[in-house]
N, C-alpha and C positions, 0 to 999 in steps of 0.2 A: 587519965593518961595525959602526959605533958605534950607540949607542941613538938619537942625534939623527938619523942617516941613516935608521935603520929607521922612525922616526916621520915623517920627511919624505916617504918614498915614498908612503904612502897619501894624505897631504895633497896631494901633487902630482897624484896620479891624480884625487882629488876636484876639485881646481881645474881640471884639464883637462876633466873631464866637465861641470863647471858652465859653462866657457867654450864648449864645444860646444853645450850646451843654449841658452845665450844667443844664440849665432850662428844656431842653427836657428830660434829664436823671432823674431829680427830678420828673417831671410829670409822666414818665413811672413807676418809682419806687413807687410813690404814688398810681397809678392805680393798680400796683401789690400788694401793701400792702392791699388796700381795697378789692381786689378780694380774697386774701388769708384769710383775716379776715372774709369774708363771707363764704368761702369754709369750714373752720373748723367746725362751728356749723352745717352747712347743712350736711356735711359728717357724723358727729356724730349722728344727729337725723335720717338721712336716714339709716345708718347702724343699728341703734337700732330697727327702725321699720322693716327693712328687716329681722333681726334675730327673731323678735317677730312673724313674719308670720308663723314660724314653729309651735309654740305653738298654734296659732290660727287655723292653718290648720287641726290639729288633725291627721296628717300623721305620720307614724312611719316606720323605716327601717324593723321592724319585719313584717309588712304587705307586704312589697315588697319581702322579702326573704322567708317568710313562707306561704304567701297567706292569704286569708280571714278566713280560718278555723284554724288559729293558736290559741293555748290555751293561757290563761292569763299568765301562768307560763313561757311559751316559749317567749311570748312578753316581759315580764319583764326581762328575761335573755338577750335577744338581746338588749333591750334598755339600760340595765346596761353596756353591752359591749361597746356601743357607748357613754356612759356617759350621757344619757338622764334622768337618775334618780336623777341627782344633781339639786340644786336650779337654777332657771332661770338665775339670775344675775351672778352666778358662771360660767354657760355655756357661757353667753354672754361675760364675761371678758376673758375667755380662747380663745373664737373664735375671739374676737377683737384683742387680743395680737398676735394670729397667723396671722390675717389679716395685721397688721402693718409690719409683716415680709414676706409678700407676699404669705402666705399660706391660701388657701380658703377652706381647708377641704378635706374630702374624700367622694366620691360618694356612696350613698346608693345602687345604682344599681349594680355596678361592683367593688367597692372598689378602683377605680383608683383615682389618685390625680387630683382634680378639676382644679387646676392652670394649669396643663399640658394639660388637655382636652380643657380648654378655650383658652389657648395659641395657640393650633393647629387650632381651628376654627377661632380665632380672626385674625390670620394672613391672612386667606383667605378673610374674610369680610373687613378688613382694606384695602387690595389691591383693592377690587372692589369699596368700598366706596370712597377711595381717588381718583381713576380714574373718578368715577361718579361725584365727587365734582369738579374736574378740568374741565371736559367736561361741567358741568352745569354752572360753573362760567364764563368760556371763552365764551360759546355760549350765556348765559344770559346777560353777560356784553355787548357783541357786539349788541345783539338785543335791549336791553334796551337803550343803548347809541344812536343807530340809530333812535329809535322811539322818543327819547327826542329831538334830534337835528332836526328831520323832523316832529315835533309834528304838529297835525291837518292836515297832508297830508295823501294821500292814503298809503304811506309807514307806517306811524304810525298806521293807522287803520288795515292794513294787519298784522303787527307784533302783535298788540293787539289781533286780532282774532286768530292768530296762537298759541300764548302762552295760550290763553283761552282753545283752543281745547286740546293741549297736557297736560294741567294741570289736566284734568278730565280723562285721559287715564290711566287705572290701569297698574302697572308695569308688572304684569303677562301676560296681553294681549300683551303689547309691546314685552315682552320677547318671547312669542310664535311666533309672527310675525317675529321677528328678526331671530329666529332659522329657521323658514320655508324659509325665503328669503336668508339670508346670509350664513347659515350653510348647509342646505339641498339643496336649489336651486342653489346657486352660489358656494358653497363649498369654501368660503373665510375664514371662521373661524370654529373652532371646536364647535360642538353642546353641549358638556358637558365636565365636568372634570376640573381639576386644576393642574397646574404645578408650583412648587415654583420658585421664581426668581433665586435661587441658581443654578437651572438646566438650566438656559438660559433665557435671557431677552425676546427674541422673542417669544418662546412658552408661557412664563408667560403672556405677553401682549396679545397674541392671545386668550388665554383662559378667560381673564377677560374683554375683550373689549365689547362683546355683553351684558353680565349682567350689566356692568357699564353703557352702553348706555341706557338700559332699566330702570335703576334707576335714570338716570340723567334728565329725562323729567320734573319731578316735580321741580328739582333744577333750570333748565333753566327757567321755567315759573315764579317761585317766584323771582329769581334774576332779570329777565327782567322787571317784573311789579314793584318791589320795586325800582329798579334803575331808571326806567322811571319816576315814581312818584316823587322821590327825586330830580332828575335833573330838571324836569319841575318846581317844586316848587322853586328850586334855581335860575332858569332863571328869575323868577318873582320878585326876591329880588331887593331892591334899589341899592345895591352895584354893581349889574350887569348893571343896567341902567346907573349908574355913570361911569362904565368902558367903556361902549359903547360911552357915551358922550365925554370921554377923548380920544377917538380914538384908544383904545386898540383893537387888532385884535381878531377875533372870536376864533381862536385856543388857544390863551393865556387866554382869558376869560374862556373858557371851562376848561382847565387844572388847572389854578391858582385859580379860584373862584367857578365855578359851580360844577365841579367833586368833589372837596374836601369837599364842603358843602353839597352835595347831596348824598354822599356815605354812611353816617351813618346808615340809615335804612336797607340798603342792607347788610352791615356787621353784624348788629344786627340779621338779619334773618339767616345768615350763622351760627350764634352761636349755633343754634339748628339743623341745617341741617345735619351736619356730623354725630353726634351721632345717629340721626334718620335713616340715611342711613345704619349704621352698624346694628342697632337693628331691622329694619323693612324689612330686605332683605330675610326673611325666604321663602317666596313664590318664589322669583327669584332664590334662591339657590336650591330649589326643581326642578325648570324648567331646570336649567343648571347643575344639578348634583353636586353641591358644598357642601362640608361638612364645612359650615361656622358657625359663631357665632350665627346667627339667627336660623339656623336649630338645633344647639346644645341646644339652649334655648327652642325651641319647643319640642324637644325630652325629655328634662329633665322635663318640665312641665307635659307632658303627662304621664311620668313614675312615677310622684309623688316624684322625687328625689329632696327633699327640699334643701340639701346643694348645689347641682348644681344650682338650681334656685337662691339661695342666692348669689352664686358666680357671676352669670350672672347679677343680680341686682347691685351688688357692682361695677363690671366692667363698667356697663352702667352709674352709677353715676359718676365714675371717668372720663369717656369719656365726659359726658355732662359738668361737671365742668371744666375740663382741656381745652376743646375747647372753652368754653365761656371765660376762662381766657385769652387765646390767642387772641380772638376777642376783648376783652376789652383793651388789650395792643395795638393792632393795631389801635383801635378807638382813644386811647389816643395819639397815635403818628401822626395819619393822619388827623382827622377831627378837624377843628377849634373850633366847639362847645364843644368838649370834652376837648380841651386845656383850655377853659374858665371855665370848670367845669359845663357847662350847662347840 
C-alpha cells in the first residue's frame, strides 16, 4: 500500500462519518419541522375550543362572587369589570395575546394569577410523573425484554400474567396499600406532603417515591406488553434469520437488529403516557396530600372557575404536544423504519 492510499483511508472514513452525521441531522430536522407544522394548527384550534367553553358553559364570575341570588344589574356590573361584555372574538384575541406572553388570566375565585397557581401545582405533579415514568420505563423495559427473549417459556407466561394483573389495579388502591405498608407499617417513607427539591434532594425523593410507584404500575404494564410484542415481531423477520445464518451472536442480533426495529410501538405509547400521568394524578394526590396539577384542576372545575380550567387545558395541550414532539424526534433518530419514512 502506498503512502497516498494509507492517507486516503482515514480521510474516507472521516468523510463517511461526516456524511452520516449530516444525514442524521437532516432527518431529525425534517421530523422537527413536521411536528411543528402539526403543532401550530392543533394548538390554534385547541385554544379556540378551550376559550369557547366559557361561553358554552354559561358560567360567570358574578355567580361565584355574588351567589345565585345576584340581581341582573349586579351581574352585568361584575361581568363588565371582567371584560365579559365585549364581543367574543375580541375577548379571545386578548386572551390569546396574553397566552403567547405566558399569562393565563386571573382566577374568578380568588383573583390570583393562574400562571402562578398552575406553576406551583405543576412542579409537584411533574416531579411525581417524571419519577413514575422512569420507574415504569425501567421496570417495563426489563420485563418486556426478558419476556421476549424467553418467549413461550414459563418466564414469558409469568411476566405476561404479572403485567396483566398490575394493569387493572387502580392507582388509588395501590396508593392506599403503599401508605399502609411502607409509611405506616415500616415507617420507611412519609405518608403525605411534599418537599421541594431546593430544600434537599433526599426529602424531595422520599415524599414523591410512594405516589410515583402508585402511578407507575400502568406504565410498567403498557411498556412491557408493547415492548414484548414489538421484539417478538422483530425476531420473526427475515433479517434476523439471515443474521443467525451468518453466525452473528445473539447479543449483537438483539441490540443491532431486534431492539431498534421493535422499539417503535413502545416509544409511540410513551408519547401519551407522561401527560396522562400529570393530568390523571388527582386521586393519588388526594391520598398523599399533594397540592398538584391534577388536584388544582379538580378544585377549579368544582368551583366553576372557568379561567383556571382554561389554563389547565392549555397547559395539558402543551404537555401532550411537547412530549409527542420529543418522542417523534427520538423515533426519527433510533428506529430504522422512521429513518426510511415508513
